[in-house]
C-alpha positions, 0 to 999 in steps of 0.5 A: 575090384577084388576084395583084399580079404580074398588074399586070406583064401590064398594062404591055405592053398599055398600051404597045401601046394607047398607041402611036397617042398617043405622038408619038415613036413615031407619026411619020416617024422611023427607029429602027435603020433601021426605022420607029419603030412597028415597033421599038416593037412589037418591043420590047413584044413582047419585053416582053410575053414578059418580063412573062408570065414574071414573072407565071408565076414569081410565080404558081408561087411563091405557088400551089406548082406545084413540089410538084405537078410533083415528085409527078407 
């Protein structure tokens, strides 16, 4: 059975795939002096790291990797 924590990994993927369809991102706008698409991708790159950290933390608590690391 899949862990419900894996849904966190789908959020950044959907954000990246939806980029061309979002008018507030895909336009001639500047965010912090940079093109909006560049800022959007930078934000979701950090978001991907956070989501994968949450998935890792969730799988470690359900599988019990801490016990294996302590035994090694």
